[in-house]
N, C-alpha and C positions, 0 to 999 in steps of 0.2 A: 835511344837510351833504354837499357834493359830494366825489367821490373825490379831486379835485385839492387841495381844502382839507384833507382828512384827511391826505394825504401831506405837505402843508406843515406841519401841526401836529406830526406825528410826528417831523419833523426839527428842531424848535425846540430851542434851548439852554434850560437851566433859567431863565436870566434873562429871555429874550424870551418864554418860555412864561408866566412869571409876569405879564408886562405884558399879554399877550393875555387871560389869564384874568381879570385885574383889570377889563378892559373889560366883560366879560360878567358876572363875579362869581357865576356859578352853577357848581357842580361836579357833573359827571355821575358817579355812583357805581354800581359793579356789586358784587353780593354773591355770594360763593361759599360755600355751606353754609348751610342754614336749619334748624339744630337749636336746642337750648336757648339758647345764647349768640348764635347767628345771628339768632334772632328778636328778642333784646334789641337787637342792633346795628341792625336795620332800624328798630325803634322810635326809637332814639336819633338815628340819622342823619335819619330822617324828621321829627324835631322841629326840625332846623336850618333856618334861613331861606334858606340858599343852596345847597341840595342837591336834586338830582333823582335819585330812586331809579330808575335807568334799566335795570338788568339784574339777572337772578337766575340762579344755577346751582346745581343739586344733582343728585347721582347717583341719588336716590330720587324718582321722579315725584310721589308724593303730597306730599312736602315741597316740591318745586319749585313745585307748584301753590299750596300754602299760602303760600310766599314771595312769589309774584307777587301774590296777593290782598292780602297784608300791605303790599305796595308800592303799593296803590291800583289794582292791575290794569294799571298803565302800564309795568311792567318787562318787558323782553323775556326770555322763558325760554330757557335753554340747558342741556340735559342734559349737554353736554360743555363744561367750563369753558374749554377752549382756544378755542372759538368766541367766548366772551365776551371773552377777552383780545385777540382779533383786532380788536375794535371800536376804531377810532382816536378815536372821540368820547368815550370814557370816560377821565376823568382819574385816577380812583382806584378801587381795589377793596378790599373788606373780606373777609378770609379767616377763616372760622369752621368749618373742617373738623376732622376728627380730627387729632390731633397729628402723625401721621406724614406728613401732606401739607403742613404749615405752611411748611417751608423751601423745598421744591422749588417749590411753587406760587407762593410769594412771589418766588423768583428768576425764575421765568418771567414773572411780572407786571412785575417791574422791567425785564427785558429787552424787554418789550413796551411800555415807556414809561409804565407806570402807577405812581402812588404807592400805598403799601400800608399798610393797617391790618390787622395780623395778630394773631390770638389767641395768648395764651401757653398752654403753654410754647412758646418760639420754635422749639425743635428737639426731635427724638426721640433724638438722640445728639449727643455733644459737638461734633464737628467740623462738623456741619451749619450751626450758627449762624455760624461763621467764614466759611463759603462764602457764605452769604446776605449777610453784612456786606460782603464783597468785591464781590459782584455789585451790591448797592445803591449802593455808592460809585462803582463803574465807570460806572453808568448815571445817576448823580446823582439818585437817587430819594429821596423822603421816606418814611420808614418809622416807623410808630407801633406798638409792641407793646402788647397789651391788658392791661397791668398798670395798671389805671385808678386804683389807690390813689395813684399819684404825682400825680394831678390834684386830689385831695381837698384842700380848703382847710386842714383841720386836720392833714392829713399834711404839708403844706408848713410849717405852723406848728411841728409836731413836729421837722421837720428843722432849723429855725432854733433851736429850744430846745436840741437836741443839739449843734449846731455852735457855739453861743455859750456852752456850758458850764453851762446851767441846772441840770443834774443832775450836774455835775462831770465827771470823766474816766470815760468808759464803759468798763467792764471785761468786760461780758457782755451777751448778749441771749438771750431764751428765747421760743420760739413753739411752737404746736401746733394740731392739729385733731383733735377727738374726737367720736365718735358711735357708735351701736350699730345695725348693720344685719344682725346675726345672724338667720337662717342664711346670708344672701347672696342672690344673684340667680338661683340655680338652675344646673343642669348638663344642659340638654337635649342630645339627640344632634344630630349634623350633619344638615342637611336641605337642601331645595331652596331656591333663591334666590327671594324674594318677587317677585311680578309688579311690574314697573316699577322694579326696583332693578338698576342697573348695578354689580354686585358687583366685577367686574374693575377698573372705574374707581375704585371706592371703595378697593380694595386699593392701587392705584397702585404706588408703589415698594416697598411692603411685600411680604414673602414670600407666595407663593401658598398658600392654605389652603382647605379645604372650607368652605362657608358654614355658620355656626352663628349662631342668633338672639341668642346672648349675646356674640358677637364684633362683629357689625356693628350699624349704626344708632346705638345709644346706648352700649352697655356696652363699647366699645373700650378704655376707660380701664384696665381690669383686665388687659390683655395687653401683654407687653413688645414685641410687634411694632409696636404703634401708640401706646404711651404709656409713661410712667414711674410710673403709679399716682398716689397722692395726693401723693407728694413733688414731682412736677413740676406737679401741679395746684394744690393748696393751698399746699404749701411754697414754691412759686415766688413767691407774692405776698409772703410775709414775708421770705424771703431777699433779695428785690429791695429791700425797704425798708431792711434792714440795710446792704446794700452801697451803696445810694444815700446814706443818711444819713452813713455813716462814710467814704465815698469809697474803698472797697476794690474792687479789680478782681476779686478772688476769694480763696478761702481758700488757705492754704499746706498745711494738713493736714486730711484728712477721714476719719472713721471712722463706720460705720453698722452697726447690728445690727437683726435682726427677721426676719419671715417671715409666711407666711399660716398663722397658728396656729389660728384658730377658725372662720373663715368656710368653709362647706362648699359651694362652687360650683365652676364651671369656671375661675374667675379665677386669675391667676398673680402679680400684684403683691402686696406685703405688706399684711396687715391690721393689723400692729403694726410700728412702725419708730421707732428712736431714732437720731439723727444728731448728731455733734459736728463743728463747723467751727472751725478755728483761723485767726484773722486776726491782723494785727500788733497786739499788745498787748490782744487781747480774744478771747473765744470766743463762739460761738453754738450753741445746741442747738435742734433741731427734733424734736418728738415727734408721732406720729400713732397713733391707735387707731380702728379701724373696728368693733371688737367689744366696746367698753366705753366709754360716754360719761364715766363718773366724775363727779366734782364740778366739773371744768373743761370741761364740754361747750361746744362751739362753737370759735371761732377767735380767738386774740388774740396780740399780740406785746408783749414788755416789755423795755425797755432798763434795765440796772442801772448806775448811776454812783456816784461817791464822795460825792455829795450827796443822792441819792435815785433814784427810778425813774420811768420814763415808760412807761405802758401805753397801747397804741393799737390800735384796731380801726376798722372802717368806721363804727361808730357814734359814735366820739369818742375823745378822749385824756384821760388822768388823770396828773397829776404827784403823786407821794407823796414828801414829803421824808423823808430820814433825819434822825435826831436827832444833833446835835453834842454829845458828852459826853466826859468823861475816859475814855480807853481802859481805865484800871484798874477803872472801874466795870462794865465788861463781863466781867470775870473772875469765874467762880463763887466764891462765898464758903463755902458749906456751914457749917462751924463756925468760920470765920475762918482767916486765914493765920497761919502761925507767924512768929517774929521774922525780920525782913528781907524778908518777902514784900510784894507790892504792897498799897498802902493805898487805900481808897476815898476819894473827895473828896465834898464837899457841893455841888459845882457842879450847877446844874439844867440838864438837857438843853434845847437849843434847836434849832429846825429849821435845817438847812443851807441850804435854799432855799425858794422860795414854792410852796405847793400850787396846783394848777390843775385845772380840769375844763372841757373844751370839747366841744360836741356836733358830730357829723359827719353826713353824709348820703350813703348809698350811691348813690341815684339821681343825685345831683348829681355824684358822681365819674365816672359813665359819661358824663353830659352834657358835663362840662368836658373829659374826655379826647377825646371826639369833636371838640369845638370846637378844642382845641389842634391836633389833626391837620389839620383843615380850614384853620385859620389858617396852618399851616406849609406846606400845599400851595400856598397863595397867596404866602407870603413866601419860600419855599425855605429856611427855617431848620430846624435839627434839632428834633425833637419832644421832649417831656418824657420819653418812654420810647423813646429811639432804639434802633435795631437792635443797636448795640454793647452797650448796657446789657441788652437782652433776652437777647442771647447769653451774656453773662457770668453772668447769673442762672441761666439754664438749665444752664450747665456745672456750677455748684455742686450743683444738684439731681442731675444725671447722675453726678457723682462720688460722691455719697452712695449712689446705687443700685448703682454699680459695686462700692463697698466692701461693701455688703450682700450682693450676689450672689457675692462672693469670700469670704464667711464673716466679714465684719467687718474685713477687712484695712485697715490704715492706709495711706492714699494720700498721697504728698507731691507737691503740685501747684505748678508755677511759673506764676502767672497772666500773666506777661509773655511767656514763650515758649509757653504753653499746652501744656506737656508734663508727664508723670509721670516722676519720677526712679526709675530702676532697677527698673521693673516692666513687663516686656513683656506679661504676661498682661492686666494692667489697661489698658495702653496700647492693646492690640488691641481693647478694648471701647469705645474712644472713637469708632469709626467702624464702619459696617456697609454692605454693598453694597446698591445699589438693584436692584430687579427689572427685567428687560427689559420694554419698550424705554426705561424711564425712566433707566436708567444712561447711555444714549447722550445723552439730553436733558441730564443733569447735565454730562457731558463738554463738550457744546457751550456750556453756560452758563459753564463755568470756563475755557474756552479763551482 
């Protein structure tokens, strides 16, 4: 493609861009980050009929080489993602970096005229997601957040069942993630940066720290500088479904308790956490355990309604009816009630609603989520997991972590104004500074 044509495409409006793309019908995609989920995305995008895997970027040279190979050897490698964003022929980028890079990198991509598929959690602190939403809207970019459950067929069926009252009025939801990884991932001393690893670029806007093998590469998730632990990792998926199904923009009150009680390594985020979220006329609880799997090992979400419950995971959904019966029959009898007490009836209990069981497919969810993004790149419509939704989901997770770090303090949140009532200490934790020179990049993006 000539330089003049590249300049022409860069200046196109969203509508005219869509018409030009439709004529060619192939989308040039660049990938930033080739770790666990990055490799999955290369596979899923590579399975699409209208995608060229055109570029790959990673701060760790061995991963960069692996990523290029996974792209069929045709992707141009970029140790510095900014060079990838400079390419005018790329229509979209997929961001699969550690969490602390998600928002800033996505903002830079939007400003460079790219549509963005960005992994969840969208942000590493609450205000970041609002900044990205503003930048994406300003540049009229399509953004898909990697909460792929929204694209699952049975998840969409579950949404319809909830909204049509199949389990009655929903009063609560409960979710959790449980496993046992005791004693943890170790606590090695700080050391030298591995050959081929641009550690300063990997840190990016996060605070400057000595290199430690358990902070970089994969185990970033257990450190507050780069992530929010399993609450923003696993919890984000289930909180996202609750807010999506119920149409809530965010909780009004949040309390969370826990800590790193049992795992003995260098990590900081909790290995045990309980969080309660209050929404209009319902509550949600999220529980995580990293040091005890218990009888409920794995990950599941359950909605509780006045007619029954709906349990849902990536493997499928199950509706379990409650039984309709005389309320007096639910009162304990022991040796019977005295005169004037409630009397049992002979009415036989009947199901309030219809039982259901539907299978799901986790691989299909990834595939459909990518497809939705690509279709929206062409149509310029909002994705099923739009940037605004990803932001609001991440905020709920961050509020739980703020509460935990403040000793379980109850936070009162206004999801309309995105402010905390009467709590300066907690409010100060909704934002954190970027390290130089990335602070200047942020200011230019928000100007």
